[in-house]
C-alpha positions as CSV (number, residue, x, y, z in Angstrom):
1,M,310.8,47.6,105.3
2,I,311.1,50.6,103.1
3,L,314.8,50.8,104.0
4,A,315.2,47.1,102.8
5,L,313.3,47.6,99.6
6,R,315.5,50.7,98.9
7,R,318.6,48.7,99.4
8,T,317.3,45.9,97.1
9,S,316.8,48.4,94.4
10,C,320.3,49.4,94.7
11,A,321.3,45.9,94.6
12,V,319.2,45.0,91.3
13,L,320.8,48.3,89.6
14,A,324.2,47.0,90.5
15,L,323.3,43.6,88.9
16,S,321.9,45.5,85.7
17,V,325.3,46.6,85.0
18,L,326.4,42.9,84.6
19,A,323.5,42.9,81.8
20,P,324.9,47.2,69.8
21,P,328.0,45.7,68.8
22,A,330.9,48.1,68.4
23,L,333.8,48.1,66.0
24,A,336.4,48.2,68.9
25,D,337.5,45.1,70.9
26,V,337.5,44.1,74.6
27,T,338.9,41.2,76.6
28,P,337.4,39.3,79.4
29,Q,339.9,40.9,81.7
30,Q,339.1,44.4,80.6
31,V,335.4,43.9,81.0
32,W,335.6,42.6,84.4
33,E,338.2,45.4,85.5
34,E,335.7,48.2,84.2
35,W,332.8,46.3,86.1
36,R,335.0,46.3,89.2
37,T,335.9,50.1,89.0
38,Y,332.4,50.9,88.5
39,M,331.1,48.6,91.5
40,T,333.7,50.1,93.9
41,G,332.9,53.5,92.6
42,V,329.3,53.4,93.7
43,G,330.2,52.0,97.2
44,Y,330.5,48.2,96.8
45,E,333.4,46.3,98.4
46,V,334.4,43.4,96.1
47,D,335.8,40.1,96.9
48,V,336.4,37.5,94.2
49,T,338.8,34.7,93.1
50,E,339.9,35.1,89.6
51,T,341.2,32.2,87.4
52,A,342.5,32.7,83.9
53,Q,341.9,29.8,81.3
54,G,343.5,30.8,78.2
55,N,341.8,34.2,77.0
56,D,338.7,33.4,79.2
57,L,338.1,34.5,82.8
58,I,336.3,32.7,85.6
59,L,335.3,34.6,88.7
60,S,334.5,32.2,91.6
61,D,332.8,33.3,94.9
62,L,332.0,36.8,93.8
63,V,330.7,38.7,96.6
64,L,329.6,42.6,96.6
65,V,329.0,44.2,100.0
66,Q,327.8,47.7,100.4
67,E,327.5,49.2,104.0
68,V,326.1,52.5,105.0
69,A,326.4,53.9,108.5
70,E,323.3,56.3,108.9
71,P,321.0,54.7,108.9
72,A,322.6,51.7,109.1
73,S,322.2,49.2,106.4
74,R,324.0,46.3,104.6
75,T,323.6,44.6,101.4
76,Q,325.4,41.5,100.3
77,I,325.1,40.2,96.6
78,T,326.8,36.6,96.0
79,L,327.7,35.3,92.6
80,P,329.2,31.7,92.9
81,R,330.4,31.5,89.5
82,V,330.8,34.0,86.6
83,V,332.4,33.0,83.4
84,L,333.5,35.6,80.6
85,T,334.3,34.1,77.4
86,D,336.3,35.6,74.6
87,R,334.3,34.8,71.5
88,G,337.3,35.7,69.2
89,D,335.9,38.7,67.3
90,G,336.6,41.4,70.1
91,T,333.4,40.7,72.0
92,V,333.0,38.7,75.3
93,S,330.1,36.6,76.5
94,V,329.2,36.4,80.1
95,D,327.7,33.5,81.8
96,L,325.9,34.3,85.1
97,P,324.5,32.1,87.6
98,D,320.8,31.0,87.4
99,S,320.2,32.0,91.0
100,I,321.7,34.9,92.8
101,P,321.2,35.4,96.6
102,V,321.0,38.9,98.0
103,E,321.0,39.5,101.8
104,I,319.7,42.7,103.1
105,S,319.6,44.3,106.8
106,S,318.8,47.6,107.9
107,S,318.2,49.4,111.2
108,D,317.3,52.9,112.3
109,G,317.3,53.7,116.1
110,D,315.7,50.8,117.7
111,M,313.9,49.3,114.6
112,G,315.6,46.7,112.2
113,I,314.9,44.4,109.6
114,R,316.7,41.6,107.8
115,T,315.6,39.9,104.7
116,G,316.6,37.5,101.8
117,V,316.1,38.2,98.4
118,M,316.6,35.6,95.5
119,L,317.0,36.7,91.8
120,T,316.6,33.7,89.3
121,Q,316.7,33.9,85.5
122,Q,316.5,31.4,82.7
123,G,317.5,31.5,79.2
124,D,319.9,34.5,79.8
125,Q,322.4,35.7,77.0
126,L,324.7,38.7,77.6
127,V,327.4,39.8,75.1
128,V,329.8,42.8,76.0
129,S,331.3,44.8,73.2
130,G,332.9,48.0,72.6
131,T,335.9,49.7,74.5
132,P,337.1,49.5,78.2
133,E,336.0,53.3,78.2
134,A,332.7,52.5,76.7
135,L,331.0,49.0,77.4
136,V,328.1,48.1,75.3
137,H,325.9,45.2,76.9
138,D,323.3,43.5,74.6
139,Y,321.2,41.0,76.7
140,S,318.1,38.9,76.4
141,I,316.2,36.8,79.2
142,D,313.3,34.5,78.7
143,N,312.3,34.9,82.6
144,V,313.7,36.8,85.4
145,T,312.1,36.7,88.8
146,L,313.1,38.5,92.0
147,T,311.5,37.1,95.5
148,M,311.7,38.8,98.8
149,S,310.8,36.5,101.9
150,D,312.1,35.6,105.2
151,F,311.6,38.9,106.8
152,E,313.0,39.0,110.5
153,S,312.9,41.8,113.2
154,T,316.3,42.5,114.5
155,G,315.0,45.3,116.9
156,G,312.1,46.8,118.3
157,G,310.3,46.9,115.0
158,D,307.0,45.2,114.5
159,I,306.8,43.0,111.3
160,P,304.0,41.0,109.7
161,D,304.1,37.2,110.8
162,A,304.3,36.4,107.0
163,L,305.5,38.6,104.2
164,A,306.4,37.7,100.7
165,L,306.9,39.7,97.7
166,S,307.9,38.9,94.1
167,M,308.3,40.4,90.6
168,A,308.6,38.4,87.3
169,I,309.8,39.6,83.9
170,D,309.0,37.7,80.5
171,T,310.9,37.9,77.5
172,L,313.3,40.6,78.6
173,A,315.7,42.1,76.1
174,G,317.7,45.3,76.0
175,R,320.8,47.3,75.4
176,S,323.1,49.0,78.1
177,T,326.0,51.1,77.8
178,L,328.5,52.2,80.3
179,E,330.8,55.0,79.5
180,R,333.8,56.4,81.7
181,G,335.1,60.0,81.2
182,D,335.2,62.7,83.6
183,M,331.8,61.4,84.6
184,R,329.8,58.2,84.3
185,R,327.3,58.0,81.4
186,S,324.9,55.2,81.0
187,D,322.1,54.7,78.4
188,Q,319.7,51.9,78.5
189,Q,316.8,50.7,76.6
190,M,314.5,47.6,77.5
191,T,311.7,45.8,76.5
192,A,309.6,43.1,78.0
193,D,306.4,41.0,77.0
194,S,305.1,41.3,80.5
195,L,305.7,42.1,84.2
196,S,304.0,40.4,87.0
197,Y,303.9,41.1,90.8
198,S,302.6,39.5,93.9
199,M,302.4,40.3,97.7
200,D,301.2,37.9,100.4
201,L,301.0,39.4,103.8
202,R,299.4,37.9,107.1
203,D,299.3,39.7,110.4
204,D,298.0,37.1,113.4
205,D,297.8,40.2,115.8
206,E,295.4,41.9,113.7
207,N,293.7,38.6,112.4
208,T,294.5,40.3,108.8
209,E,295.4,38.7,105.6
210,V,296.2,40.5,102.2
211,T,297.0,38.8,98.9
212,L,297.9,41.0,95.7
213,R,298.4,39.8,92.3
214,G,298.9,42.1,89.2
215,Q,300.3,42.2,85.7
216,I,301.2,44.8,83.1
217,E,302.0,44.1,79.5
218,D,304.1,45.4,76.5
219,V,306.6,47.1,78.8
220,T,309.2,49.5,77.6
221,S,311.9,51.4,79.4
222,T,314.7,53.9,78.6
223,A,317.0,55.7,81.0
224,K,320.0,58.1,80.6
225,S,322.4,58.9,83.2
226,V,325.4,61.2,84.1
227,F,327.0,60.8,87.7
228,P,330.2,60.9,89.4
229,L,332.8,58.3,88.9
230,T,333.0,57.6,92.7
231,F,330.4,58.7,95.4
232,D,329.4,57.6,99.0
233,S,326.1,56.2,99.2
234,A,325.9,57.3,102.8
235,D,326.4,60.9,101.7
236,P,323.7,62.1,99.0
237,S,325.5,65.2,98.4
238,S,328.5,63.3,97.0
239,F,326.1,61.7,94.2
240,F,325.0,65.4,93.1
241,Q,328.7,66.4,92.1
242,G,329.2,68.2,88.8
243,R,326.5,67.4,86.2
244,T,324.7,64.6,87.9
245,D,321.3,64.0,85.7
246,V,319.4,60.6,85.8
247,T,316.0,60.4,83.7
248,A,314.1,57.2,83.3
249,D,310.8,56.3,81.3
250,F,308.7,53.4,82.0
251,A,305.6,52.7,80.0
252,F,303.0,49.9,79.4
253,A,300.2,49.1,77.3
254,S,297.7,47.5,79.7
255,G,297.5,46.2,83.2
256,S,295.3,44.4,85.7
257,S,295.3,43.5,89.3
258,D,293.4,41.5,91.9
259,V,293.5,42.2,95.7
260,T,291.9,40.5,98.5
261,V,291.8,41.7,102.1
262,S,290.3,39.8,105.0
263,G,289.9,40.8,108.5
264,P,287.8,40.5,111.6
265,D,285.2,42.8,110.4
266,G,284.8,41.2,106.8
267,G,287.0,41.7,103.6
268,V,287.2,43.2,100.2
269,A,287.9,41.7,97.2
270,A,288.8,44.1,94.0
271,Q,290.0,43.8,90.6
272,T,291.3,46.8,88.6
273,A,292.4,47.2,84.8
274,S,293.7,49.8,82.8
275,Q,294.7,50.6,79.1
276,G,298.2,51.6,79.7
277,G,300.3,54.1,81.6
278,S,303.8,55.8,81.8
279,I,306.2,57.0,84.6
280,R,308.8,59.5,84.1
281,V,311.2,60.2,86.8
282,G,314.3,62.5,86.8
283,I,316.8,63.7,89.5
284,G,320.1,65.5,89.6
285,V,321.4,69.1,90.1
286,Q,318.7,70.5,88.0
287,G,316.0,69.1,90.4
288,L,313.4,66.6,91.0
289,S,310.6,65.5,88.6
290,Y,307.9,63.1,88.5
291,D,305.3,62.5,85.5
292,L,302.8,59.5,86.2
293,R,300.0,58.9,84.0
294,Q,297.1,56.2,83.5
295,S,294.4,55.6,80.9
296,Q,290.9,54.2,81.1
297,S,291.2,52.7,84.5
298,T,288.3,50.5,86.1
299,I,287.6,49.0,89.3
300,T,285.2,46.4,90.5
301,A,284.9,45.5,94.2
302,E,283.0,43.2,96.5
303,I,282.7,44.6,100.0
304,A,281.7,42.8,103.1
305,G,278.2,44.2,104.0
306,L,277.2,45.2,100.5
307,P,275.0,42.6,98.8
308,V,276.4,43.4,95.2
309,P,279.8,44.3,93.7
310,V,280.4,48.2,93.1
311,D,282.3,49.5,90.3
312,A,283.8,52.9,88.8
313,T,285.8,53.9,85.8
314,L,288.3,56.7,85.4
315,A,289.2,58.0,81.9
316,E,292.6,59.6,82.8
317,S,294.7,60.3,85.7
318,A,298.0,62.0,86.2
319,F,300.4,63.4,88.6
320,V,303.2,66.0,87.8
321,L,305.9,67.3,90.2
322,T,308.8,69.4,89.5
323,A,310.9,70.7,92.5
324,P,314.5,72.2,92.8
325,L,317.1,70.3,95.0
326,S,320.3,72.6,94.8
327,A,320.8,75.8,96.2
328,S,321.0,78.6,93.8
329,D,321.1,82.4,93.6
330,S,318.3,82.8,91.2
331,A,314.8,81.4,91.5
332,Q,314.1,77.8,90.2
333,D,311.0,76.3,88.6
334,L,308.5,74.2,90.4
335,Q,305.1,72.5,89.5
336,L,302.4,70.5,91.0
337,A,299.7,69.2,88.8
338,V,296.9,66.4,89.6
339,T,294.2,65.1,87.3
340,F,291.3,62.7,88.0
341,K,289.4,63.0,84.5
342,D,285.8,61.6,83.9
343,L,285.3,59.6,87.3
344,M,282.1,57.5,86.8
345,P,280.7,55.5,89.5
346,G,278.8,52.5,88.2
347,D,274.8,52.3,88.4
348,V,274.9,50.2,91.7
349,V,277.0,53.2,93.4
350,W,274.4,55.8,92.0
351,N,271.5,53.8,93.1
352,M,272.9,53.4,96.7
353,L,273.7,57.1,97.0
354,D,270.6,58.6,95.1
355,P,267.8,56.0,94.3
356,A,265.5,58.6,93.0
357,A,268.1,59.8,90.3
358,I,267.6,63.4,91.4
359,L,271.5,64.2,90.9
360,P,272.9,64.5,87.4
361,R,274.8,61.1,86.8
362,E,277.7,62.7,85.1
363,P,281.3,62.0,85.2
364,A,283.4,64.0,87.8
365,T,286.7,65.8,87.2
366,I,289.3,67.3,89.4
367,E,292.1,69.1,87.9
368,F,294.9,71.6,89.3
369,D,297.9,72.9,87.9
370,L,300.3,75.1,90.0
371,T,303.4,76.5,88.6
372,G,305.9,78.9,90.2
373,T,309.4,79.5,91.1
374,A,311.3,79.2,94.5
375,M,314.6,80.2,96.1
376,V,316.6,77.3,97.6
377,D,319.0,78.6,100.2
378,V,320.6,75.0,101.0
379,D,321.0,71.8,99.1
380,L,317.8,69.7,100.1
381,Y,320.2,66.6,99.9
382,D,322.5,67.8,102.5
383,P,322.5,65.4,105.4
384,D,322.8,68.3,107.8
385,L,319.7,69.7,106.7
386,A,318.0,66.7,108.9
387,E,319.6,68.3,112.0
388,A,318.1,71.7,111.3
389,P,315.0,73.0,113.7
390,P,311.8,72.1,112.2
391,E,310.9,75.8,111.8
392,T,313.9,76.5,109.6
393,L,312.8,76.6,105.9
394,P,315.4,75.9,103.5
395,G,314.0,78.3,101.1
396,S,310.9,80.5,99.9
397,I,308.3,80.5,97.0
398,E,308.9,83.5,94.9
399,T,305.9,83.2,92.6
400,L,302.8,81.0,92.3
401,D,300.4,80.6,89.5
402,V,297.3,78.8,89.3
403,Q,297.3,77.6,85.8
404,T,294.1,75.5,86.0
405,L,291.7,74.8,88.7
406,L,288.5,72.6,87.8
407,I,286.3,70.8,89.9
408,S,283.2,69.3,88.4
409,A,280.7,66.9,89.7
410,L,277.1,66.3,90.5
411,G,275.9,69.1,88.0
412,A,278.1,71.9,89.5
413,E,281.4,73.3,88.1
414,L,284.1,75.4,89.9
415,T,286.8,76.9,87.7
416,G,289.6,79.4,88.6
417,N,293.2,80.8,87.8
418,G,295.4,83.3,89.5
419,S,298.9,84.6,90.1
420,F,300.7,85.4,93.4
421,T,304.1,86.9,94.1
422,K,306.2,86.9,97.5
423,T,305.6,89.9,99.7
424,D,307.6,90.8,102.9
425,A,304.3,91.8,104.8
426,A,303.3,89.6,107.7
427,P,300.8,87.1,106.3
428,A,297.4,86.3,107.9
429,P,297.7,83.0,110.2
430,G,298.0,79.9,108.0
431,M,298.5,82.0,104.7
432,P,301.9,82.0,103.0
433,P,303.5,85.3,102.3
434,L,302.2,86.1,99.1
435,A,300.3,88.8,97.4
436,G,298.1,88.6,94.3
437,A,294.5,87.4,93.2
438,L,292.5,84.1,92.5
439,D,289.5,84.7,90.2
440,L,286.8,81.8,90.6
441,K,283.7,81.1,88.9
442,L,280.9,78.7,90.2
443,V,278.1,77.4,87.8
444,G,275.2,75.3,89.3
445,G,276.0,75.7,93.0
446,N,272.5,76.6,94.1
447,A,270.9,73.7,92.0
448,L,273.5,71.4,93.7
449,I,272.4,72.5,97.4
450,D,268.7,72.1,96.3
451,N,269.3,68.5,94.9
452,L,271.3,67.7,98.2
453,I,268.4,68.8,100.3
454,K,266.1,66.7,98.3
455,I,268.0,63.5,98.8
456,G,268.6,64.3,102.3
457,W,272.3,64.6,102.3
458,I,272.2,67.9,104.0
459,G,269.2,70.0,105.9
460,Q,267.9,73.4,105.7
461,D,270.2,74.7,108.1
462,E,273.4,73.6,106.5
463,A,271.8,74.8,103.2
464,I,271.4,78.2,104.7
465,G,275.0,78.5,106.1
466,A,276.3,77.2,102.5
467,R,274.4,79.9,100.8
468,M,275.5,82.5,103.2
469,M,279.1,81.8,102.5
470,M,278.5,81.8,98.8
471,G,276.9,85.5,99.3
472,I,279.9,86.5,101.2
473,F,282.6,85.4,98.8
474,G,280.6,85.3,95.6
475,A,278.9,87.9,93.2
476,P,276.3,87.1,90.6
477,G,277.4,86.3,87.2
478,D,276.1,86.9,83.8
479,A,274.3,83.6,83.4
480,P,271.6,82.0,85.8
481,D,273.0,80.4,88.9
482,T,276.5,81.6,88.3
483,L,278.8,83.2,90.9
484,T,282.0,84.8,90.4
485,S,284.8,85.8,93.2
486,K,288.0,87.6,93.1
487,L,290.1,86.7,96.3
488,E,293.0,89.0,96.9
489,L,295.8,88.6,99.2
490,G,297.5,92.3,99.5
491,A,301.0,93.1,99.9
492,D,300.2,94.5,103.3
493,G,298.9,91.1,104.4
494,S,295.2,92.1,103.9
495,I,292.6,89.6,102.5
496,S,289.5,90.6,100.5
497,A,286.8,89.0,98.4
498,N,285.2,91.1,95.5
499,G,286.7,94.3,97.0
500,Q,285.6,93.6,100.5
501,R,288.2,93.6,103.0
502,L,288.0,90.6,105.2
503,R,291.2,91.2,107.2
């Protein structure tokens, strides 16, 4: 199913190209020829009947097909009739079908799947201006809906007995430019009042049903792309020729969702809400980057076996990833950062876990931010890399810095930072070939152990073992119930804690 969803995304991107006024002129024939050049350049076969009516152009039975050999997949988009009308002012209006069917099939080994997708739209307007080498598309749509259904197994794969996915966007408007030079350049801006999504799944073998409904409000999106004029969708390396660079930003002001899961052991019904979030994605010869954030999230859930609903809030969550993709003679930047700030269970959860209110009822926070550099010896998008032995590494970490480490929960707090560099010495089993030090500080550790004993979460034996480990790795700090520790990885492969060699 993942392959099918990926093919759907490619199909929708191709359709979006058919989606501010410029001073130059374009004709219907020029617009179509440029679209056709673009679609064949990204791997689509185009079959169409063209009919000229005066200065206008009618495209009948337009079929776009893209096939990939490995893993095998096929996407077919059918547009029964497209009319490009000369507006007499150097611009062209485009009338697209209200319904556009898409057929997707994919297989990998003995597993295969086939599904149908239907894109429907209401109140759509599209005007193309500019020049053939730099088309400008202004568009607006009252509503556009994408529905996936009729999933069918074409191999040995197991799929649910019923599965339907849909997405709808209301009051969509935007501008898209498509330029042709030595590379393709695209610049897009889009706004929408709302985006809703749904999923319905039924698995009779597992006696399970899942229903999901969700919506986000005040959606904005921008994207900038530079990519080759032609590339082979079956060969990712062909996409990364030259100066390929794709960045996309997506944001929303608020969101909510409802999910229901039922099964033989009961069910769960949950509602979530947030006060906005954003997604930033980048990919190109410079590397891969993700930046996902969400603010003021809440969840309420009714769980089978519990007499009352449970709830929790989360002030902020974030995930950041930066990683190189292309081989280079010099080290390249990398980063991994995760934030869960101020996670606070509701009173029902606290009362179940700690009815005597012994533990401090404070929000919990987990944060870490790792940065560094890495040498990449081969292009990570090279298809031949999949055939390499599992033990073959495509590169190595040169430096690693712990910029932030924070775990705060139940009245205790652990913080840390450190720095490491690559070493040629044989590392300890399970350890990376790095040398450096990590400084740690624990506040409130002993008080937490005492409280866990009081509420019965751990016994005296577990508490003694925990305190012994704290004594081995930690040293008393300047304040009460404070421990500090310096963990060192030596260039000779040694490991020490507070100057005491452990290996």
